[in-house]
VMD Tcl script that draws the C-alpha trace (Angstrom):
set ca {
  {43.27 67.38 -106.29}
  {43.53 65.53 -109.58}
  {44.80 62.12 -110.59}
  {44.94 61.38 -114.30}
  {46.73 59.38 -116.96}
  {47.03 60.03 -120.68}
  {47.45 57.04 -122.96}
  {48.47 56.22 -126.52}
  {47.00 53.56 -128.79}
  {48.47 51.85 -131.84}
  {46.81 50.83 -135.10}
  {46.13 47.33 -133.78}
  {44.37 48.77 -130.71}
  {42.16 50.90 -132.97}
  {40.96 47.79 -134.80}
  {39.50 46.59 -131.49}
  {36.79 49.21 -131.98}
  {37.48 51.55 -129.07}
  {40.62 53.11 -127.62}
  {41.07 55.14 -124.44}
  {43.10 58.35 -124.37}
  {42.63 59.65 -120.82}
  {41.37 58.46 -117.43}
  {41.18 60.43 -114.22}
  {39.31 61.96 -111.33}
  {38.99 65.39 -109.73}
  {38.24 66.51 -106.18}
  {37.60 70.26 -105.95}
  {36.81 72.10 -102.70}
  {34.28 74.94 -102.38}
  {35.45 78.02 -104.33}
  {38.58 76.20 -105.54}
  {39.68 76.99 -109.11}
  {38.28 74.69 -111.76}
  {39.38 73.04 -113.97}
  {42.26 71.85 -111.84}
  {45.77 72.26 -113.17}
  {47.61 69.34 -114.71}
  {45.52 68.71 -117.82}
  {47.42 68.02 -121.03}
  {47.27 70.38 -124.00}
  {43.86 70.30 -125.63}
  {42.06 69.26 -122.44}
  {42.36 72.29 -120.17}
  {39.61 74.89 -120.74}
  {38.03 78.09 -119.47}
  {34.50 77.49 -118.17}
  {33.33 80.81 -119.63}
  {34.67 80.02 -123.10}
  {34.13 76.27 -123.21}
  {35.90 74.00 -125.66}
  {35.62 71.29 -128.30}
  {37.33 67.91 -128.11}
  {38.29 65.45 -130.84}
  {37.11 62.50 -128.75}
  {34.25 61.28 -126.58}
  {34.33 61.61 -122.81}
  {32.05 60.12 -120.20}
  {32.06 61.92 -116.82}
  {30.38 60.91 -113.56}
  {29.68 63.45 -110.81}
  {30.06 61.49 -107.59}
  {29.55 64.42 -105.22}
  {28.64 68.07 -105.64}
  {26.58 70.24 -107.93}
  {27.36 72.25 -111.03}
  {26.30 73.04 -114.57}
  {26.58 71.63 -118.07}
  {25.95 73.29 -121.41}
  {26.71 72.48 -125.01}
  {25.89 73.53 -128.55}
  {22.67 71.50 -128.30}
  {21.82 71.86 -124.58}
  {21.26 75.15 -122.72}
  {22.92 75.70 -119.36}
  {21.57 72.94 -117.10}
  {22.12 72.04 -113.46}
  {23.83 68.72 -112.83}
  {24.02 67.01 -109.45}
  {25.73 64.08 -107.80}
  {24.65 60.87 -109.48}
  {24.59 62.39 -112.97}
  {26.66 61.08 -115.88}
  {27.22 63.29 -118.89}
  {28.75 62.64 -122.29}
  {30.97 64.88 -124.38}
  {30.98 64.35 -128.14}
  {33.81 65.07 -130.61}
  {33.43 68.41 -132.34}
  {30.61 69.47 -129.98}
  {31.19 72.73 -128.09}
  {30.58 72.34 -124.36}
  {31.37 73.67 -120.92}
  {30.79 72.37 -117.40}
  {31.99 72.82 -113.86}
  {31.03 73.23 -110.21}
  {28.91 75.95 -108.70}
  {30.98 78.44 -106.73}
  {29.57 77.27 -103.39}
  {29.71 73.54 -104.10}
  {32.31 70.81 -104.03}
  {33.01 68.77 -107.15}
  {34.14 65.17 -107.13}
  {34.11 63.59 -110.58}
  {35.62 60.84 -112.70}
  {36.21 60.82 -116.46}
  {37.31 58.63 -119.32}
  {38.17 59.92 -122.80}
  {37.95 57.57 -125.78}
  {37.24 57.22 -129.50}
  {36.34 54.45 -131.90}
  {33.84 52.79 -134.20}
  {31.96 51.14 -131.32}
  {30.88 54.53 -130.05}
  {30.38 56.03 -133.51}
  {27.91 53.24 -134.32}
  {25.88 53.85 -131.16}
  {25.58 57.53 -132.05}
  {24.74 56.75 -135.68}
  {21.94 54.39 -134.64}
  {20.46 56.84 -132.15}
  {21.29 55.11 -128.87}
  {23.32 58.14 -127.79}
  {23.06 61.70 -129.07}
  {24.29 65.24 -128.59}
  {20.68 66.24 -127.82}
  {20.67 64.04 -124.69}
  {24.11 64.04 -123.09}
  {23.00 63.87 -119.42}
  {21.91 60.66 -117.68}
  {20.39 60.67 -114.20}
  {21.51 57.35 -112.74}
  {21.99 58.20 -109.05}
  {24.88 57.02 -106.92}
  {26.19 53.65 -108.06}
  {29.07 51.87 -106.36}
  {29.39 49.73 -109.50}
  {30.00 52.81 -111.64}
  {32.57 54.15 -109.17}
  {34.33 50.79 -109.16}
  {34.47 50.75 -112.96}
  {36.12 54.18 -112.99}
  {38.55 53.10 -110.26}
  {39.39 49.96 -112.21}
  {39.95 52.01 -115.37}
  {42.28 54.42 -113.57}
  {44.27 51.58 -112.00}
  {44.56 49.86 -115.38}
  {45.70 53.09 -117.01}
  {48.29 53.81 -114.31}
  {49.75 50.29 -114.57}
  {49.63 50.39 -118.40}
  {50.35 46.67 -118.73}
  {50.41 44.92 -122.10}
  {47.03 44.99 -123.88}
  {45.64 47.47 -121.37}
  {43.76 49.21 -124.21}
  {41.62 46.11 -124.74}
  {40.83 45.91 -121.03}
  {40.01 49.62 -120.91}
  {37.73 49.27 -123.95}
  {35.79 46.59 -122.09}
  {35.44 48.84 -119.04}
  {34.15 51.73 -121.17}
  {31.62 49.50 -122.95}
  {30.44 48.15 -119.59}
  {30.16 51.67 -118.23}
  {28.11 52.94 -121.20}
  {25.79 49.93 -121.08}
  {25.31 50.34 -117.33}
  {24.60 54.07 -117.68}
  {22.09 53.44 -120.46}
  {20.22 50.66 -118.66}
  {20.25 52.25 -115.20}
  {18.49 55.41 -116.31}
  {15.88 53.57 -118.32}
  {15.12 51.15 -115.51}
  {14.78 54.03 -113.06}
  {12.26 55.62 -115.42}
  {10.34 52.39 -116.00}
  {10.32 51.42 -112.33}
  {8.52 54.63 -111.38}
  {5.32 52.71 -112.13}
  {5.74 49.44 -110.21}
  {2.35 48.13 -111.32}
  {3.53 48.21 -114.94}
  {6.79 46.47 -114.03}
  {4.89 43.74 -112.21}
  {2.45 43.30 -115.09}
  {5.19 42.94 -117.70}
  {7.08 40.49 -115.48}
  {3.91 38.39 -115.12}
  {3.33 38.58 -118.86}
  {6.84 37.41 -119.72}
  {6.55 34.50 -117.28}
  {3.15 33.50 -118.71}
  {4.50 33.61 -122.27}
  {7.48 31.44 -121.30}
  {5.25 28.92 -119.54}
  {2.82 28.72 -122.48}
  {5.10 28.22 -125.48}
  {3.38 24.94 -126.33}
  {-0.16 26.23 -125.81}
  {-2.41 28.26 -128.08}
  {-2.20 31.36 -125.84}
  {-2.60 34.54 -127.89}
  {-1.29 37.95 -126.92}
  {-4.85 39.30 -127.06}
  {-5.93 36.66 -124.52}
  {-2.96 37.46 -122.32}
  {-3.80 41.18 -122.32}
  {-7.39 40.34 -121.41}
  {-6.24 38.07 -118.56}
  {-4.08 40.92 -117.25}
  {-7.03 43.35 -117.39}
  {-5.51 45.78 -119.91}
  {-6.33 46.68 -123.50}
  {-4.23 45.00 -126.19}
  {-2.92 48.31 -127.58}
  {-1.85 49.57 -124.15}
  {-0.31 46.20 -123.24}
  {1.65 46.09 -126.48}
  {2.96 49.63 -125.92}
  {4.05 48.94 -122.32}
  {5.59 45.58 -123.20}
  {7.72 47.13 -125.94}
  {8.83 49.96 -123.62}
  {10.11 47.42 -121.11}
  {11.58 44.78 -123.42}
  {12.29 46.51 -126.74}
  {10.13 43.88 -128.49}
  {6.45 43.55 -129.21}
  {4.83 40.75 -127.16}
  {4.09 38.71 -130.30}
  {7.72 38.91 -131.47}
  {8.92 38.07 -127.94}
  {6.65 35.00 -127.97}
  {7.82 33.97 -131.44}
  {11.51 34.32 -130.56}
  {11.04 32.16 -127.45}
  {9.20 29.53 -129.51}
  {12.06 29.49 -132.01}
  {14.52 29.02 -129.13}
  {12.38 26.13 -127.89}
  {12.34 24.73 -131.44}
  {16.15 24.64 -131.48}
  {16.07 22.69 -128.23}
  {13.53 20.18 -129.61}
  {15.47 19.78 -132.87}
  {18.67 19.06 -130.91}
  {17.30 16.76 -128.20}
  {14.29 14.89 -129.66}
  {13.33 12.85 -132.72}
  {10.14 14.86 -133.30}
  {9.59 15.68 -136.95}
  {9.75 19.26 -138.14}
  {6.02 19.10 -138.75}
  {5.38 17.88 -135.19}
  {7.57 20.63 -133.74}
  {5.83 23.29 -135.83}
  {2.37 22.33 -134.60}
  {3.54 21.63 -131.05}
  {4.77 25.23 -130.85}
  {1.60 26.58 -132.49}
  {3.03 27.85 -135.75}
  {0.38 28.16 -138.46}
  {2.06 25.58 -140.67}
  {5.38 23.72 -141.07}
  {6.28 26.00 -144.00}
  {5.61 29.12 -141.91}
  {7.70 27.65 -139.08}
  {10.58 26.84 -141.44}
  {10.47 30.33 -142.94}
  {10.61 32.05 -139.52}
  {13.30 29.65 -138.30}
  {15.49 30.37 -141.31}
  {15.01 34.13 -140.91}
  {16.10 33.89 -137.26}
  {18.98 31.41 -137.55}
  {20.12 31.60 -141.16}
  {19.47 27.90 -141.79}
  {16.57 25.49 -142.27}
  {15.34 23.42 -139.29}
  {16.63 20.27 -141.01}
  {20.07 21.83 -141.47}
  {20.14 22.96 -137.84}
  {19.30 19.39 -136.73}
  {22.11 17.94 -138.86}
  {24.63 20.40 -137.40}
  {23.56 19.72 -133.80}
  {22.85 15.99 -133.84}
}
mol new
graphics top color blue
foreach p $ca { graphics top sphere $p radius 0.5 }
foreach p [lrange $ca 0 end-1] q [lrange $ca 1 end] { graphics top cylinder $p $q radius 0.2 }
display resetview
């Protein structure tokens, strides 16, 4: 059984950064023919021959087991709870095992938003499969997308673009958090470190001292911290101090010099330089704009 909707987008929709072309879901019984009938031209394919698309697709296997393969990935087993991406111009094939059911959802889309993520290495043809497990939030996003597509109200493309962006962000973060959370002691340590840094913005706490207090070498601490946060601990500390500086500039009469030393910057000039790099304006200019 298949429910799907094919959509069109105008030039104005394309300027939004992402447009959706198809939304749907499949439910295939054991040994039932796949792909199911009803796909539009250019979408239906033979599993033995595979196909190429001129768009991205993101598919979620809710139940069942099957395979995926592409020009960059050898034939690989996929199971319920897996999301996989299809890329424009990339040969691929997928489908259920002969003795398994297949219940999946898909969204097809294109646009600069996705092109930029691929260009910057967040997503790639070398890693199209994400193991996120069963997520009711993901299922609800697909259901919401299908309902929006079926209703096709005014500006539905913008709403669908938001759903796709939410879905991609959720997929990306879920898998990485599952991987990171496999070592709970590291998760706890980084959580403690972030709290300590936040509580010590106006102290002379160094990252080396923090690593020592946590009983881990500085190099190992720095590596783990960046894996969990995407920032080095020193940059995380500096960014929080600059946020605190904006608060002090907006709500107190402390001089820029006093704020610099209160937040343990080496000098007022160093503080002003970092502040301008972060905000695009001098501390004095920020104060004038927010006073």
